[in-house]
Structures are given as structure tokens and as C-alpha cells.
C-alpha positions in Angstrom: 9.7 18.9 5.3 8.9 15.2 5.8 6.2 13.4 7.8 6.9 9.7 8.4 3.9 7.5 9.3 4.4 4.0 10.8 1.4 1.8 11.6 2.3 -1.2 13.8 0.7 -4.0 15.9 2.8 -6.2 18.2 5.9 -5.0 16.4 9.3 -5.8 17.8 11.3 -3.8 15.3 9.6 -0.5 15.8 12.4 0.9 17.9 15.0 -0.1 15.4 13.1 1.4 12.5 12.6 4.7 14.3 16.2 4.9 15.4 17.4 4.4 11.8 15.1 7.1 10.7 16.6 9.5 13.2 20.1 8.5 12.2 19.6 8.9 8.4 17.2 11.8 8.0 19.0 15.1 7.8 16.0 17.5 7.1 13.2 18.7 9.4 10.9 15.7 10.0 8.2 14.3 12.3 7.6 10.6 13.0 4.1 9.5 13.7 3.6 6.0 15.0 0.1 4.5 14.9 -0.6 1.6 17.4 -3.2 -0.5 15.6 -4.5 -2.2 18.8 -1.4 -4.1 19.9 -2.3 -6.9 22.3 1.3 -7.1 23.5 3.3 -4.2 25.1 5.4 -2.3 22.5 8.1 0.0 23.7 7.4 3.5 22.2 10.7 4.9 20.9 11.5 8.6 21.8 11.2 11.3 19.2 7.8 10.1 17.9 4.2 11.2 18.2 2.3 8.0 19.1 -1.4 7.5 18.5 -2.9 4.4 20.1 -6.1 2.6 19.2 -7.2 0.2 21.9 -8.9 -2.0 19.2 -7.5 -2.8 15.8 -8.7 -0.4 13.1 -6.6 -2.0 10.4 -3.3 -1.2 8.9 -4.9 0.7 6.0 -7.0 3.0 8.1 -4.0 3.5 10.4 -2.0 4.8 7.5 -4.8 7.1 6.5 -5.0 8.4 10.1 -1.3 9.2 10.1 -1.6 11.1 6.8 -4.5 13.2 8.1 -2.4 14.0 11.2 0.8 14.9 9.3 2.0 18.5 9.4 4.2 18.3 6.3 3.0 18.0 2.7 5.4 15.2 1.8 4.4 12.0 3.7 6.3 8.7 3.7 4.3 5.8 4.9 6.3 2.7 5.9 6.1 -0.6 7.7 7.6 -0.9 11.2 10.5 -3.3 10.3 12.7 -1.3 7.8 16.2 0.1 7.4 17.6 3.0 5.4 20.9 4.1 3.8 23.3 6.6 5.3 23.0 9.3 2.6 20.7 12.1 1.6 17.8 9.8 0.8 15.2 11.9 2.7 16.1 15.2 1.0 16.1 13.5 -2.4 12.6 12.0 -1.7 11.2 15.3 -0.5 12.6 17.3 -3.4 11.1 14.8 -5.9 7.7 14.9 -4.2 7.6 18.7 -4.1 8.4 18.9 -7.8 5.9 16.1 -8.6 3.0 16.4 -6.2 0.7 14.2 -8.3 3.1 11.2 -8.1 2.7 8.3 -5.7 6.0 6.7 -5.2 7.8 3.6 -3.9 11.5 3.0 -3.5 13.9 0.3 -4.6 13.2 -2.4 -2.0 15.9 -4.6 -0.6 15.1 -7.8 1.3 16.0 -8.1 5.0 15.7 -11.0 7.4 15.1 -11.2 11.2 18.4 -10.8 13.0 20.0 -9.5 9.7 18.7 -6.0 9.4 21.8 -4.2 8.3 21.7 -2.8 4.8 25.0 -4.5 4.0 23.1 -7.8 4.5 20.2 -6.9 2.2 19.3 -9.2 -0.6 17.8 -8.5 -4.0 16.4 -5.3 -5.5 12.7 -4.8 -6.3 11.5 -2.0 -8.5 7.7 -1.5 -8.1 5.0 -3.6 -9.6 2.4 -4.1 -12.3 -1.1 -5.6 -12.1 -2.3 -8.9 -13.6 -6.1 -9.6 -13.8 -6.2 -13.0 -12.2 -4.0 -15.5 -10.3 -4.8 -18.9 -9.0 -2.8 -20.9 -6.5 -4.1 -24.3 -5.4 -0.9 -25.8 -4.1 -1.6 -25.2 -0.4 -4.8 -27.0 0.4 -4.9 -25.3 3.9 -5.3 -21.9 2.3 -8.7 -20.2 2.5 -10.6 -19.9 -0.8 -10.2 -16.1 -0.6 -6.4 -16.6 -0.8 -6.3 -19.3 -3.5 -7.9 -17.1 -6.3 -7.2 -13.4 -6.6 -8.0 -10.7 -9.0 -6.2 -7.4 -9.8 -3.0 -8.8 -8.3 0.2 -6.8 -7.9 3.3 -8.5 -9.2 6.9 -7.4 -8.9 8.4 -5.9 -12.0 11.2 -7.8 -13.6 12.8 -5.1 -15.7 14.7 -3.7 -12.7 14.4 0.0 -13.7 13.3 3.1 -11.8 10.7 5.4 -13.3 7.0 5.1 -13.9 5.3 1.8 -12.8 1.8 0.4 -12.8 1.6 0.0 -9.1 3.8 0.9 -6.1 5.0 -2.0 -3.9 7.5 -2.7 -1.2 6.3 -1.2 2.1 7.6 2.4 1.7 5.3 4.8 -0.1 5.6 8.6 -0.4 2.8 11.0 -1.5 1.7 14.6 -1.4 -0.8 15.0 1.5 -3.1 17.5 -0.3 -3.2 15.3 -3.4 -4.1 12.3 -1.3 -6.8 14.0 0.6 -8.3 16.5 -1.9 -7.9 14.8 -5.3 -7.7 11.1 -4.6 -10.2 11.6 -1.7 -8.3 9.4 0.7 -8.8 5.9 -0.8 -7.1 4.2 2.1 -9.8 5.5 4.5 -12.3 3.1 3.0 -10.1 -0.1 3.3 -10.4 -2.6 6.1 -7.8 -4.6 7.9 -4.9 -5.6 5.7 -4.4 -6.3 2.0 -4.7 -4.6 -1.4 -3.2 -1.3 -0.1 -1.1 -0.6 -3.1 -3.4 -1.2 -6.0 -6.2 0.7 -4.2 -4.2 3.9 -4.4 -2.1 3.3 -7.6 -4.9 2.7 -10.0 -7.1 5.6 -8.9 -4.0 7.8 -8.9 -3.4 6.9 -12.6 -7.0 7.4 -13.5 -7.1 10.9 -11.9 -4.0 12.0 -13.9 -1.2 11.1 -11.5 1.8 8.9 -12.0 3.1 5.9 -9.9 6.8 5.8 -9.7 9.7 3.9 -8.3 12.3 6.3 -7.1 16.1 5.6 -7.1 16.4 5.2 -3.3 17.1 2.0 -1.6 15.1 0.9 1.5 15.5 -2.3 3.4 12.3 -4.2 4.3 12.1 -7.4 6.4 9.7 -9.6 4.5 7.8 -11.8 6.9 6.2 -15.2 6.2 3.9 -14.8 9.1 2.5 -11.6 10.6 2.5 -10.9 14.3 -1.3 -10.5 14.2 -4.2 -12.3 12.7 -5.7 -11.2 9.5 -9.4 -11.6 8.6 -10.0 -13.1 5.2 -13.3 -11.1 5.0 -11.3 -7.9 5.1 -8.9 -9.1 2.4 -11.8 -10.0 0.2 -13.6 -6.7 0.8 -10.5 -4.7 -0.2 -10.1 -6.9 -3.3 -13.7 -6.5 -4.4 -13.7 -2.8 -3.5 -10.9 -2.3 -5.9 -12.8 -4.0 -8.7 -16.0 -2.1 -7.9 -14.3 1.4 -8.0 -11.9 1.0 -11.0 -13.9 -1.1 -13.4 -16.9 1.0 -14.7 -18.4 -1.6 -16.9 -20.7 -3.9 -14.9 -20.4 -6.9 -17.2 -16.6 -6.7 -17.2 -16.5 -6.3 -13.4 -18.8 -9.2 -12.7 -17.1 -11.5 -15.1 -13.8 -10.8 -13.3 -15.3 -11.3 -9.9 -16.9 -14.6 -11.1 -13.4 -16.0 -11.7 -13.0 -16.0 -7.9 -15.7 -18.7 -7.7 -16.9 -17.4 -4.4 -19.1 -19.7 -2.4 -22.4 -18.5 -1.1 -21.2 -18.6 2.5 -21.3 -16.2 5.5 -18.0 -14.4 4.6 -19.1 -13.7 1.0 -22.5 -12.5 2.0 -21.0 -10.2 4.7 -18.5 -8.8 2.3 -21.2 -7.9 -0.3 -23.2 -6.3 2.4 -20.2 -4.2 3.4 -19.8 -3.2 -0.3 -23.4 -2.2 -0.6 -22.8 0.2 2.4 -19.5 1.5 1.1 -18.8 4.5 -1.1 -17.8 2.2 -4.0 -20.5 3.4 -6.4 -19.9 7.0 -5.7 -16.2 6.8 -5.9 -16.4 4.8 -9.2 -18.5 7.7 -10.7 -16.0 10.2 -9.3 -13.1 8.4 -11.1 -15.0 8.4 -14.3 -16.2 12.0 -14.1 -12.9 13.5 -12.9 -10.6 11.1 -14.5 -7.8 12.1 -16.9 -7.4 8.5 -18.0 -9.8 5.5 -18.3 -9.7 2.0 -17.1 -9.1 1.0 -20.7 -6.1 3.2 -20.8 -4.7 1.6 -17.6 -5.1 -1.9 -19.0 -3.4 -1.0 -22.2 -0.5 0.6 -20.5 0.0 -1.4 -17.4 -1.8 -4.7 -17.8 -0.7 -5.6 -21.4 0.1 -9.4 -21.4 2.5 -8.9 -24.3 4.6 -6.4 -22.5 7.4 -7.2 -20.0 7.2 -4.9 -17.0 
């Protein structure tokens, strides 16, 4: 009934996460772990199907690989440092997804900390996200320029309510496998490395007639300040620009938004634009327009309205 996909690299909490899944899931399930090129030995917990890549393929493509491999229609994709409640959360999630196969969902996210992974120690409650067009942060002078200015940024909702959201967020995402592969056409397959995972599925899902939701299920997520692996800013920039390329059909609007990034004419920028030229961005943008049930203008009006509190 449920396939759980867990990408990881150099992850010390993988065993804990898998154990908690086994302890709390009371329906037929499979757990697929995807080793995204770990440089350090990781103990593979029992009761999983492990797929190892000797070189990093990126967390986004690892997630896609797990979804392709899954045998059940309902797939839950999670990070490798999470905890779950001792109730019927898995059955509730599967029932919802089966009744709403066009919905991409996240859960109520609770914050955990290293060494304090019990759900009773979880802090806060986070209810999905919305998108803002631009954000600038120049406080940390050590940050790379790709990180100081961002477009189409996901921001936590403040209304604290479940239901439809503009963007899933939080590290635990459920979807219908056939909807992801056959209608959305596997948007995570095109991403590189890490970054912009959520918006790159949420906005196309809305455009193609699906809904993004926050389900009334609590999941604990250890939020890290530093990842146990290096991230390439070129990949982050690529995923960011790919999103703009595929969801914004008007060239002038798209270029005006990208111009706000003030990208220098350096090797990283040139490489990223070369990658974009070789990507399916133009084809997928046309697909979203031709097959879409909603438009980019619709999405902005409903989920990027500056006068609305999300």
C-alpha cells in the first residue's frame, strides 16, 4: 500500500528513521533507501531495499529513482533524519492519496534536534508553504552570490492550518506514482544536486490541475544548519533558473525576474545557462501551457498575492 523512499548521503540517522518507520507503519509497505554516493560507511538497516550509487547523482534524482522503483501507487519521499507518531498515520496518508491521486502532499512538520529525536521533544508546527517572487539576504558576506539573492522562494505559511497550500515543504512528501510519472512527467528527474525540490513539483502540479496540500499528520524533522555533504552552487542556481524557465511562459517576465539575481558573467553562470540550453525546459514549459488546467497568472493570483496572508 505504501512505498517509502529515503535518499541519503553520509547519514548517521538513517537507521533510526527506518526503525521508526517499521515501528509506526501498520499497513503493507516497502522502504527503499537510495545511497547518493556516500563517502563514509553507512550502516544499511534491515528491512529495506538499498540502491547505491558510487558517485553522487543528487538528492533530487535519487528521489526520482526511488519513485520509479516503487511498487505501490502511494509513495512517501522523506529525508533520512525523521521521526513519526505512534498512531495510524500511514493508513490515513494512503487513504487520502488513494482518494485524491492528483494531490501532492506534505505533513505538519515538527522540528527535531541532534540527540533530541523523540516526538515528545519536537518544537513548533509548520504547515506547508507559499512562494514569494524574490528574496535578498546580504547579511552574511561569506555567502556565495547565488545564495544572497533568490527568486521563486518557498516560505513557511504562518496561518497554521491544514488544507491546500501553494507549495509543499518540510521534508516528507507523498504523491501518486502514476500521476508523478505520467502527468507531471517526473519533474524531479531533471533537477541536479540539491535545492528547489518543492517548488519544482508544486507549481507544475497546480498548473496541470492538481492540488498541493498539507495533511493533518505530524512528522518530526531534524533541521540541520550544515549538511553532511558539500552542495554545488551551480546546481542550486540551475534548479532555480529551471523553475523560472518552465513555469513562466512570458519571456519578458521571466527575464525580468532572473535579472533581479544580478548574476555576474562568470564561469558558474555560463555553465548553468549552457545546462539550461541542453535541458527539456522549453519543451516542458510548452507542455505545461498546452496541457495545463491553470495558468501561471492563476497561480500568482492564488498563491503569490502580496495582500494575502498565507
